[in-house]
N, C-alpha and C positions, 0 to 999 in steps of 0.2 A: 104678541104683546105690543108690537109697534103700532098696529092698527088701533088698539085700545087706547094707547097714549095719544095718538093723533085725534081720536074721536072725543075722549073724555077731557083732554087738557089743551087741545089746539097746539100741541107741541109736536115738532117734526124732526126728531133726531135722525142722523145718518146711521148711527150704530147704537145698539143697546147691548150692554154687557150684564152678565148675571154672576152673582156670587152666592154664598150661603145665606145672605141676609136679604137679598132682593135683586132689583134691577137698577143699574145706574147708566146715565147717559148725559151728554152735554148738548146744550142748544145755546147758540150765541154766547159761547164762553161761560155759560152758567151751568153748574153741575146739579143734577137732579138725582134723587133716589126714590124708587118706588118699592115699598115693602108691604108685606101682609100685616094686617092689624090683627093681633092675636088676643087682645084683651076684650072685656065685656063692652059691647057697643054702647051701653048706657054711660060709660065713662068718657066717651070720646069728646063730648062737648066741654067737659071740665078740663080735659087735656088741652083742647084747643084754646080755651079761655086763659088757662095758665100760661101757655106759651106766648099768647098775645100780650099778656101783662109783662112778661119778661122782656119781650122785644121792645115794648113801649118804654121800658125802663132802661133801654140801651144795654141790656144784658143778652148776649147772643145765645140763641138756640136755633136749630134748623127751622126756618119758616115752613109751615105747612101750606101747601098749595091747594086751594079749593078747586073742584072740577068745574066743568062747564055748566053744571046744574047748581052750582054754588053749594055743593055738599062736601063735607070733610072726607067721608068714606066713598070709595068707588068700588062697586062690585064687578069683578072681572071673573068670568066663569064661576059665578056664584061665591067667589071668595072676596072678602073685604080688603081693600088696599088703601094705602095713604101715600101721597106724594110729598116729598120735602125738597127744598132747595138747600143744598149742603155746600158749605165752604170748607170747614175742617173735615178731613177724611181719613188719611192713612197714618198720620203721626201717632205713635204710641203715647199714652198719657203718662204723666209723671206725678209725683206726690204734690208738687206745686200746682199742677193743673187742678187736682182734686181740691186742694186747699182754697184756691181761687173761687172755684164753683161753690163750695159750701160756705162761703162767707156772705152769700146773698140771703138776707132775712126774708122769710115768706110773708106774703100779705094774707095768706089763708090762716084763719084762726081755727086751730084744731088741737086735739089732745091725742097723745099716743101712749099706750101702756104696753111696754115690751114684756113685762112679767106675765100679763094675761095672755098676750099673743103667743108667747113661747110656751106657756103652760098648755094652752089648747093644742099647739103643734105637737108637743110631746105626747099628749093623750091620743092624738090621731095616729102618730107614727107607731106608738106601742100597739095600738089595735091593728094597724096595717101589717106590722111584722109578725104578729101572732097568726095572721091569716096567710101571709105569703112568704114568710121567712125561711121555711124549710128547704126551699130550692136555692137558697143563697147563703151558703155556709160562711163565707167571709163576712158578710153583713151580720149574720146572726152572732158570730163570735165577737165582733167589735162593737155592736150596737149599744150594749149596756154602758160602756165607757163614755160614749159620746152623749148618751142620755144623761149620764152623771154630770158631765160638763155643763149641759143645758140646765140642770137643776141648780148648780152653783150660780150660774148667771141669773137665773130666776130669783133665787134667794137674795142675791146681791141687790138686784133692782128693787125687790119688794121690801128690803130692810131699810132703805134710806128714805128720808122724808123728801117728798117731791117739792121742788121749788119752782118758781116762775122763771123759766128760761125761754129764750126765743126759739122758734121753730124755723128751720132753714130749708132751702131747696136741696134735695138729695136725689138719690137714685134707688130704684127698686133693687138693682144689683149692680155692682161695680167690680171689675176685675183688673188686675195689674196688666193684663194683656190687651185690655180695651184700647181702642183708638179714640181720637177726638170726635169721630163720627158718633161713637157710643156715648161719650161724655155729654155731648150737646144734643142728643136725640130726645125730643120732647116726649116720646112714647115711653121713655125710661125714667122720667122725672116724677118725683113725689115730694112730700114734705115730711120732715122728721127732725130729730135732734142733729146738731151739726157734727157730732162725733160718729154718726152712722157710717158715712162714706169712708172716712179715714180708717176706721177699724176694719171695715170690709176690704178696703184696698190693701192694707198691710197684711191681713190674713192671706189674701190671695197671692200677694207677692212672696210671702214666706213659703207657701205650699207650691208655688211655681219654681222654687229652688233658689230664691234670692235672699240676700242678707238684709234684714230690716232694722238692725241695731242702730245704724246712723239715722235712718228715717225717724225712729222713735225718739232719739235724742234731740233731733232738730224740732220735732213736733212739740215735745215737752218744753223745750227752751224758748220757743217762739210763739206758741199758741196760748192765749189766755183762756182758761177754762174755770168754770165755777166748780165748787165741791161736788155738786150733783152731776155735772158733766164728766168730771174725773171718774166717778163711780160708773156712769153709763158707758164710758169708753172702755174701761176694763171689763165690764160685763159683756159688752159687745165683742171684745176680743175673745173672751172665754167661750161665748156661745158658738157652737161649731156649725155655722151656716154652710161652710165648705163641705162638710161631711153630709149634712142632711140633704143638700141640693143633689149631690152625686148619688146618695142613697136612693132618692126617689126615682132617679133615672134607672138605677140598677134593679130595684124591686119591681119596676114595671117593665123590665126586660128591654129597655132602650139602650143599656150599656152592660158590658160584661162585668162580673164581680171583680176581676183583676184591676179594673180602673180605679178602685178605691184603695188598693194596696199601697200606693205611693203616699197617700195621706196618712194611713195608719203607721207607716214606717217612720214618719216624722213626728209622731205624737209626743215622744219624750223631749225632743228638741224644742218643740213649741211650748210644752209645759214649762220648760226651764225659762223661757222668755216671760211667760205669765208670772212665774215666781219672782223674777227680777223686778218686774213692774210693781207687783204686790209689795215687795220689800221697799222699793222706792216710795211708794205711797205711804207706807208706815212712818216715814220720816217727817211727813207734814200733814197727814190726814188722819182723823179718828176712825180708822177703818176697822170693821168687825173682824175678829179672828176667823180665819179659814184654815182648818187643820192641814189639808193636803198642800197648802201653799206655804206653810211655815218652814 
């Protein structure tokens, strides 16, 4: 790898270290990270342009370093890699870090329909488990409950009138165990409603064994949301991304069934949190009645 870095980037590090995300090294007191690019190559120019826009707006993301051929991607042993100059690295993210990031309004004009995306996802997962579920009893037994949660989230999103709200820079996935490297990684950035990241962060924090009651109180007390965004936030909390992500790793035999048992064991506790938010909403929002949350 050292020879490739020398050749493609004219960088000559003394030492190169590897972790589960790629290779990192330092040259002239600047930290670099070389990682595989796993997305569709057709998207790389958009990713690069978005990250340049953010940098030009003085909003930090890890700068992508072009190679000596002025290309974004570098193929090493026939695998696409991308090099970034990183400042933030090992510090674990906090709720305030996420809030700061998600307050940057996107310059990209787009629409997003969670109800449609989630409905298509449910159809795909139901077909998949019908084909592969027999060898995964823990998944088979729990699947209908989480599909049901997904249906509630879909109905909630589809039942409210869509209003014009800003789209913000967000993340494809965000986890409470993520570091600032992950938060500012341009390969993980997308555009969506501002409540996306907060809801995903809080779900992850809960299922990682942490109390989110204070975080929820601080969020509701300090963040100004439109009526539409309040509904989106609750729908996003209800939608079990945490289960479906792990489900797909298990159903394709990348993880053992037991990996999902911790999530299943916390289902009642998380349901109680959803019920409390729902009851809170009823004090100031014209929310449609949801029987299992009453």
